[in-house]
VOVEX-932306 format. One record per residue: residue in three letters; x, y, z of N, C-alpha, C in turn. Coordinates in steps of 0.02 Angstrom, whole numbers, always signed. Layout:
{res: ALA	nx: X	ny: Y	nz: Z	cax: X	cay: Y	caz: Z	cx: X	cy: Y	cz: Z} $
...
***
This chain:
{res: UNK	nx: +31	ny: -55	nz: -6	cax: +0	cay: -4	caz: -2	cx: +44	cy: +65	cz: +0} $
{res: UNK	nx: +107	ny: +60	nz: +38	cax: +139	cay: +124	caz: +36	cx: +165	cy: +147	cz: -31} $
{res: UNK	nx: +184	ny: +98	nz: -75	cax: +211	cay: +108	caz: -139	cx: +152	cy: +149	cz: -188} $
{res: UNK	nx: +97	ny: +115	nz: -184	cax: +34	cay: +152	caz: -213	cx: +16	cy: +211	cz: -192} $
{res: UNK	nx: +16	ny: +229	nz: -129	cax: -8	cay: +278	caz: -79	cx: +52	cy: +333	cz: -106} $
{res: UNK	nx: +109	ny: +323	nz: -113	cax: +157	cay: +372	caz: -129	cx: +166	cy: +384	cz: -212} $
{res: UNK	nx: +133	ny: +341	nz: -252	cax: +120	cay: +351	caz: -328	cx: +65	cy: +405	cz: -326} $
{res: UNK	nx: +14	ny: +393	nz: -285	cax: -41	cay: +430	caz: -291	cx: -31	cy: +505	cz: -276} $
{res: UNK	nx: +11	ny: +512	nz: -213	cax: +34	cay: +569	caz: -199	cx: +74	cy: +605	cz: -240} $
{res: UNK	nx: +116	ny: +578	nz: -278	cax: +158	cay: +608	caz: -333	cx: +115	cy: +629	cz: -397} $
{res: UNK	nx: +61	ny: +583	nz: -400	cax: +18	cay: +613	caz: -460	cx: -17	cy: +669	cz: -434} $
{res: UNK	nx: -45	ny: +677	nz: -370	cax: -77	cay: +740	caz: -343	cx: -29	cy: +801	cz: -356} $
{res: UNK	nx: +27	ny: +796	nz: -325	cax: +68	cay: +844	caz: -330	cx: +90	cy: +870	cz: -413} $
{res: UNK	nx: +104	ny: +826	nz: -454	cax: +106	cay: +842	caz: -530	cx: +52	cy: +864	cz: -549} $
{res: UNK	nx: -11	ny: +842	nz: -552	cax: -65	cay: +861	caz: -588	cx: -113	cy: +908	cz: -553} $
{res: UNK	nx: -102	ny: +915	nz: -491	cax: -149	cay: +976	caz: -443	cx: -95	cy: +1029	cz: -416} $
{res: UNK	nx: -62	ny: +1008	nz: -375	cax: -22	cay: +1066	caz: -335	cx: +31	cy: +1097	cz: -377} $
{res: UNK	nx: +60	ny: +1062	nz: -427	cax: +109	cay: +1103	caz: -465	cx: +93	cy: +1108	cz: -541} $
{res: UNK	nx: +24	ny: +1114	nz: -555	cax: -5	cay: +1105	caz: -624	cx: -27	cy: +1169	cz: -659} $
{res: UNK	nx: -3	ny: +1238	nz: -626	cax: -19	cay: +1298	caz: -644	cx: +37	cy: +1328	cz: -700} $
{res: UNK	nx: +39	ny: +1323	nz: -770	cax: +96	cay: +1341	caz: -806	cx: +102	cy: +1413	cz: -789} $
{res: UNK	nx: +55	ny: +1445	nz: -770	cax: +59	cay: +1529	caz: -761	cx: +110	cy: +1533	cz: -707} $
{res: UNK	nx: +108	ny: +1489	nz: -664	cax: +160	cay: +1490	caz: -599	cx: +188	cy: +1428	cz: -586} $
{res: UNK	nx: +242	ny: +1414	nz: -630	cax: +259	cay: +1348	caz: -623	cx: +316	cy: +1345	cz: -569} $
{res: UNK	nx: +324	ny: +1281	nz: -550	cax: +363	cay: +1254	caz: -483	cx: +396	cy: +1202	cz: -513} $
{res: UNK	nx: +463	ny: +1212	nz: -500	cax: +500	cay: +1153	caz: -512	cx: +498	cy: +1101	cz: -454} $
{res: UNK	nx: +497	ny: +1042	nz: -463	cax: +487	cay: +987	caz: -404	cx: +516	cy: +926	cz: -435} $
{res: UNK	nx: +539	ny: +891	nz: -392	cax: +562	cay: +812	caz: -410	cx: +506	cy: +759	cz: -403} $
{res: UNK	nx: +489	ny: +741	nz: -452	cax: +428	cay: +675	caz: -456	cx: +461	cy: +618	cz: -426} $
{res: UNK	nx: +536	ny: +604	nz: -438	cax: +552	cay: +550	caz: -412	cx: +604	cy: +567	cz: -356} $
{res: UNK	nx: +591	ny: +532	nz: -299	cax: +650	cay: +548	caz: -242	cx: +649	cy: +494	cz: -205} $
{res: UNK	nx: +684	ny: +511	nz: -137	cax: +685	cay: +460	caz: -89	cx: +627	cy: +422	cz: -61} $
{res: UNK	nx: +566	ny: +446	nz: -62	cax: +504	cay: +412	caz: -46	cx: +453	cy: +397	cz: -106} $
{res: UNK	nx: +469	ny: +422	nz: -168	cax: +425	cay: +408	caz: -221	cx: +473	cy: +382	cz: -272} $
{res: UNK	nx: +458	ny: +315	nz: -288	cax: +503	cay: +278	caz: -335	cx: +456	cy: +254	cz: -396} $
{res: UNK	nx: +490	ny: +262	nz: -458	cax: +448	cay: +238	caz: -514	cx: +492	cy: +196	cz: -555} $
{res: UNK	nx: +548	ny: +165	nz: -523	cax: +588	cay: +121	caz: -560	cx: +646	cy: +166	cz: -593} $
{res: UNK	nx: +703	ny: +138	nz: -609	cax: +760	cay: +152	caz: -651	cx: +770	cy: +235	cz: -624} $
{res: UNK	nx: +791	ny: +231	nz: -544	cax: +822	cay: +294	caz: -519	cx: +881	cy: +294	cz: -552} $
{res: UNK	nx: +910	ny: +364	nz: -553	cax: +977	cay: +374	caz: -575	cx: +1014	cy: +416	cz: -520} $
{res: UNK	nx: +1057	ny: +377	nz: -493	cax: +1087	cay: +397	caz: -437	cx: +1147	cy: +462	cz: -448} $
{res: UNK	nx: +1155	ny: +474	nz: -507	cax: +1201	cay: +530	caz: -541	cx: +1165	cy: +597	cz: -541} $
{res: UNK	nx: +1096	ny: +593	nz: -552	cax: +1073	cay: +656	caz: -558	cx: +997	cy: +663	cz: -519} $
{res: UNK	nx: +979	ny: +725	nz: -518	cax: +914	cay: +741	caz: -490	cx: +874	cy: +779	cz: -548} $
{res: UNK	nx: +828	ny: +740	nz: -556	cax: +771	cay: +775	caz: -620	cx: +715	cy: +827	cz: -584} $
{res: UNK	nx: +710	ny: +877	nz: -608	cax: +664	cay: +921	caz: -576	cx: +612	cy: +943	cz: -634} $
{res: UNK	nx: +553	ny: +948	nz: -636	cax: +497	cay: +956	caz: -691	cx: +462	cy: +1017	cz: -660} $
{res: UNK	nx: +426	ny: +1048	nz: -713	cax: +372	cay: +1102	caz: -706	cx: +333	cy: +1089	cz: -773} $
{res: UNK	nx: +266	ny: +1116	nz: -757	cax: +221	cay: +1113	caz: -808	cx: +226	cy: +1178	cz: -842} $
{res: UNK	nx: +230	ny: +1195	nz: -897	cax: +236	cay: +1263	caz: -937	cx: +201	cy: +1269	cz: -986} $
{res: UNK	nx: +195	ny: +1332	nz: -1018	cax: +144	cay: +1329	caz: -1076	cx: +190	cy: +1372	cz: -1137} $
{res: UNK	nx: +204	ny: +1327	nz: -1192	cax: +241	cay: +1358	caz: -1253	cx: +218	cy: +1435	cz: -1269} $
{res: UNK	nx: +156	ny: +1449	nz: -1243	cax: +123	cay: +1514	caz: -1286	cx: +150	cy: +1576	cz: -1237} $
{res: UNK	nx: +187	ny: +1548	nz: -1174	cax: +205	cay: +1603	caz: -1130	cx: +271	cy: +1610	cz: -1136} $
{res: UNK	nx: +310	ny: +1654	nz: -1091	cax: +382	cay: +1659	caz: -1093	cx: +394	cy: +1650	cz: -1023} $
{res: UNK	nx: +464	ny: +1623	nz: -1009	cax: +479	cay: +1610	caz: -936	cx: +559	cy: +1639	cz: -932} $
{res: UNK	nx: +584	ny: +1652	nz: -865	cax: +632	cay: +1674	caz: -856	cx: +664	cy: +1628	cz: -792} $
{res: UNK	nx: +712	ny: +1586	nz: -791	cax: +740	cay: +1545	caz: -732	cx: +812	cy: +1578	cz: -710} $
{res: UNK	nx: +810	ny: +1589	nz: -649	cax: +881	cay: +1622	caz: -627	cx: +906	cy: +1563	cz: -577} $
{res: UNK	nx: +976	ny: +1566	nz: -569	cax: +986	cay: +1510	caz: -524	cx: +1069	cy: +1523	cz: -519} $
{res: UNK	nx: +1102	ny: +1475	nz: -475	cax: +1166	cay: +1466	caz: -469	cx: +1193	cy: +1400	cz: -483} $
{res: UNK	nx: +1241	ny: +1393	nz: -508	cax: +1266	cay: +1333	caz: -527	cx: +1308	cy: +1300	cz: -466} $
{res: UNK	nx: +1340	ny: +1331	nz: -425	cax: +1366	cay: +1302	caz: -375	cx: +1424	cy: +1245	cz: -401} $
{res: UNK	nx: +1419	ny: +1189	nz: -357	cax: +1457	cay: +1133	caz: -371	cx: +1434	cy: +1075	cz: -413} $
{res: UNK	nx: +1380	ny: +1089	nz: -441	cax: +1353	cay: +1037	caz: -482	cx: +1390	cy: +1018	cz: -546} $
{res: UNK	nx: +1405	ny: +955	nz: -559	cax: +1442	cay: +944	caz: -613	cx: +1412	cy: +944	cz: -681} $
{res: UNK	nx: +1359	ny: +917	nz: -676	cax: +1310	cay: +922	caz: -750	cx: +1251	cy: +967	cz: -748} $
{res: UNK	nx: +1226	ny: +993	nz: -784	cax: +1168	cay: +1044	caz: -773	cx: +1143	cy: +1045	cz: -857} $
{res: UNK	nx: +1070	ny: +1023	nz: -863	cax: +1044	cay: +1032	caz: -925	cx: +962	cy: +1051	cz: -911} $
{res: UNK	nx: +946	ny: +1088	nz: -966	cax: +869	cay: +1108	caz: -973	cx: +847	cy: +1083	cz: -1033} $
{res: UNK	nx: +779	ny: +1056	nz: -1026	cax: +748	cay: +1031	caz: -1088	cx: +675	cy: +1045	cz: -1093} $
{res: UNK	nx: +636	ny: +1065	nz: -1152	cax: +578	cay: +1077	caz: -1149	cx: +548	cy: +1030	cz: -1198} $
{res: UNK	nx: +483	ny: +998	nz: -1186	cax: +457	cay: +956	caz: -1210	cx: +374	cy: +961	cz: -1220} $
{res: UNK	nx: +352	ny: +922	nz: -1276	cax: +283	cay: +926	caz: -1287	cx: +244	cy: +890	cz: -1243} $
{res: UNK	nx: +189	ny: +899	nz: -1224	cax: +149	cay: +851	caz: -1185	cx: +168	cy: +862	cz: -1100} $
{res: UNK	nx: +137	ny: +812	nz: -1066	cax: +147	cay: +806	caz: -993	cx: +146	cy: +738	cz: -976} $
{res: UNK	nx: +189	ny: +724	nz: -918	cax: +197	cay: +656	caz: -887	cx: +138	cy: +628	cz: -884} $
{res: UNK	nx: +122	ny: +568	nz: -897	cax: +55	cay: +533	caz: -888	cx: +11	cy: +533	cz: -955} $
{res: UNK	nx: +28	ny: +567	nz: -1005	cax: -5	cay: +568	caz: -1071	cx: +33	cy: +527	cz: -1118} $
{res: UNK	nx: -9	ny: +495	nz: -1165	cax: +14	cay: +453	caz: -1212	cx: +45	cy: +494	cz: -1265} $
{res: UNK	nx: +87	ny: +457	nz: -1312	cax: +125	cay: +491	caz: -1346	cx: +198	cy: +514	cz: -1337} $
{res: UNK	nx: +220	ny: +502	nz: -1281	cax: +290	cay: +516	caz: -1269	cx: +297	cy: +587	cz: -1251} $
{res: UNK	nx: +356	ny: +616	nz: -1243	cax: +367	cay: +690	caz: -1219	cx: +424	cy: +699	cz: -1285} $
{res: UNK	nx: +402	ny: +726	nz: -1338	cax: +456	cay: +744	caz: -1394	cx: +485	cy: +806	cz: -1374} $
{res: UNK	nx: +543	ny: +807	nz: -1376	cax: +581	cay: +879	caz: -1366	cx: +570	cy: +941	cz: -1408} $
{res: UNK	nx: +568	ny: +991	nz: -1378	cax: +552	cay: +1066	caz: -1422	cx: +620	cy: +1104	cz: -1408} $
{res: UNK	nx: +667	ny: +1100	nz: -1353	cax: +727	cay: +1135	caz: -1352	cx: +770	cy: +1092	cz: -1286} $
{res: UNK	nx: +834	ny: +1113	nz: -1299	cax: +873	cay: +1087	caz: -1261	cx: +939	cy: +1138	cz: -1252} $
{res: UNK	nx: +968	ny: +1142	nz: -1185	cax: +1018	cay: +1181	caz: -1174	cx: +1056	cy: +1155	cz: -1111} $
{res: UNK	nx: +1118	ny: +1146	nz: -1135	cax: +1156	cay: +1116	caz: -1072	cx: +1217	cy: +1165	cz: -1048} $
{res: UNK	nx: +1236	ny: +1152	nz: -991	cax: +1293	cay: +1203	caz: -962	cx: +1348	cy: +1223	cz: -1002} $
{res: UNK	nx: +1371	ny: +1172	nz: -1053	cax: +1429	cay: +1191	caz: -1084	cx: +1418	cy: +1242	cz: -1133} $
{res: UNK	nx: +1350	ny: +1253	nz: -1153	cax: +1313	cay: +1303	caz: -1210	cx: +1299	cy: +1357	cz: -1172} $
{res: UNK	nx: +1300	ny: +1367	nz: -1108	cax: +1280	cay: +1426	caz: -1060	cx: +1341	cy: +1476	cz: -1043} $
{res: UNK	nx: +1318	ny: +1543	nz: -1027	cax: +1345	cay: +1581	caz: -1003	cx: +1339	cy: +1587	cz: -925} $
{res: UNK	nx: +1399	ny: +1586	nz: -883	cax: +1375	cay: +1594	caz: -815	cx: +1424	cy: +1653	cz: -790} $
{res: UNK	nx: +1397	ny: +1694	nz: -740	cax: +1438	cay: +1742	caz: -703	cx: +1488	cy: +1714	cz: -674} $
{res: UNK	nx: +1528	ny: +1763	nz: -643	cax: +1594	cay: +1728	caz: -605	cx: +1578	cy: +1700	cz: -548} $
{res: UNK	nx: +1523	ny: +1713	nz: -511	cax: +1494	cay: +1683	caz: -452	cx: +1446	cy: +1620	cz: -463} $
{res: UNK	nx: +1438	ny: +1598	nz: -539	cax: +1410	cay: +1535	caz: -546	cx: +1337	cy: +1560	cz: -555} $
{res: UNK	nx: +1312	ny: +1617	nz: -550	cax: +1241	cay: +1630	caz: -575	cx: +1220	cy: +1634	cz: -639} $
{res: UNK	nx: +1163	ny: +1612	nz: -652	cax: +1147	cay: +1617	caz: -731	cx: +1065	cy: +1636	cz: -740} $
{res: UNK	nx: +1054	ny: +1654	nz: -801	cax: +989	cay: +1667	caz: -807	cx: +966	cy: +1629	cz: -878} $
{res: UNK	nx: +901	ny: +1596	nz: -881	cax: +892	cay: +1552	caz: -943	cx: +813	cy: +1583	cz: -971} $
{res: UNK	nx: +812	ny: +1602	nz: -1022	cax: +753	cay: +1623	caz: -1064	cx: +713	cy: +1578	cz: -1094} $
{res: UNK	nx: +654	ny: +1550	nz: -1077	cax: +620	cay: +1514	caz: -1119	cx: +560	cy: +1540	cz: -1164} $
{res: UNK	nx: +570	ny: +1532	nz: -1232	cax: +516	cay: +1566	caz: -1272	cx: +506	cy: +1531	cz: -1333} $
{res: UNK	nx: +461	ny: +1550	nz: -1383	cax: +468	cay: +1532	caz: -1448	cx: +504	cy: +1564	cz: -1491} $
{res: UNK	nx: +520	ny: +1632	nz: -1466	cax: +556	cay: +1683	caz: -1500	cx: +623	cy: +1671	cz: -1473} $
{res: UNK	nx: +679	ny: +1668	nz: -1524	cax: +750	cay: +1668	caz: -1502	cx: +766	cy: +1737	cz: -1471} $
{res: UNK	nx: +803	ny: +1716	nz: -1408	cax: +826	cay: +1771	caz: -1372	cx: +904	cy: +1779	cz: -1367} $
{res: UNK	nx: +934	ny: +1825	nz: -1357	cax: +999	cay: +1835	caz: -1336	cx: +1020	cy: +1805	cz: -1271} $
{res: UNK	nx: +1078	ny: +1776	nz: -1274	cax: +1103	cay: +1747	caz: -1199	cx: +1079	cy: +1672	cz: -1200} $
{res: UNK	nx: +1073	ny: +1651	nz: -1128	cax: +1049	cay: +1575	caz: -1124	cx: +976	cy: +1563	cz: -1139} $
{res: UNK	nx: +970	ny: +1549	nz: -1211	cax: +901	cay: +1533	caz: -1240	cx: +875	cy: +1469	cz: -1235} $
{res: UNK	nx: +824	ny: +1438	nz: -1208	cax: +799	cay: +1377	caz: -1213	cx: +721	cy: +1391	cz: -1263} $
{res: UNK	nx: +734	ny: +1351	nz: -1324	cax: +676	cay: +1360	caz: -1362	cx: +628	cy: +1320	cz: -1342} $
{res: UNK	nx: +565	ny: +1339	nz: -1363	cax: +499	cay: +1310	caz: -1347	cx: +453	cy: +1324	cz: -1421} $
{res: UNK	nx: +412	ny: +1279	nz: -1422	cax: +352	cay: +1282	caz: -1471	cx: +286	cy: +1288	cz: -1438} $
{res: UNK	nx: +239	ny: +1314	nz: -1475	cax: +176	cay: +1340	caz: -1436	cx: +149	cy: +1275	cz: -1406} $
{res: UNK	nx: +147	ny: +1212	nz: -1422	cax: +130	cay: +1163	caz: -1397	cx: +172	cy: +1122	cz: -1335} $
{res: UNK	nx: +226	ny: +1155	nz: -1321	cax: +272	cay: +1147	caz: -1266	cx: +238	cy: +1141	cz: -1203} $
{res: UNK	nx: +239	ny: +1092	nz: -1163	cax: +211	cay: +1086	caz: -1091	cx: +254	cy: +1065	cz: -1033} $
{res: UNK	nx: +307	ny: +1050	nz: -1050	cax: +352	cay: +1019	caz: -988	cx: +420	cy: +1054	cz: -1001} $
{res: UNK	nx: +448	ny: +1062	nz: -933	cax: +517	cay: +1085	caz: -922	cx: +544	cy: +1023	cz: -881} $
{res: UNK	nx: +599	ny: +1005	nz: -907	cax: +633	cay: +962	caz: -869	cx: +711	cy: +992	cz: -845} $
{res: UNK	nx: +737	ny: +993	nz: -790	cax: +796	cay: +1020	caz: -784	cx: +849	cy: +958	cz: -738} $
{res: UNK	nx: +897	ny: +950	nz: -761	cax: +931	cay: +890	caz: -743	cx: +1004	cy: +913	cz: -724} $
***
């Protein structure tokens, strides 16, 4: 029962608590108490529901993370048809300030700097 109740909690978080693309929240779907199989011990995956018709700005600081990437995809987890990619940006392609801070712009229109492309049907952001 614990496994199923935790999957239910993950579903409620993903599709109710964090489902507003006008106020996206990065959250970990799989973590210490929610397992869906195939955990990757080398990465944390965070996701947010977004809308390709909107524009977003992500600010952060890399600190000591050895690998960092951002991806946008069509659709949402739990829907059929997979999650075809609409954009990808990895740390080796990004500009970081001397203190490790960065800013990423998500939009369908090309932007100067760290731009993560989207299409109008984009619905998911994944950060790894």
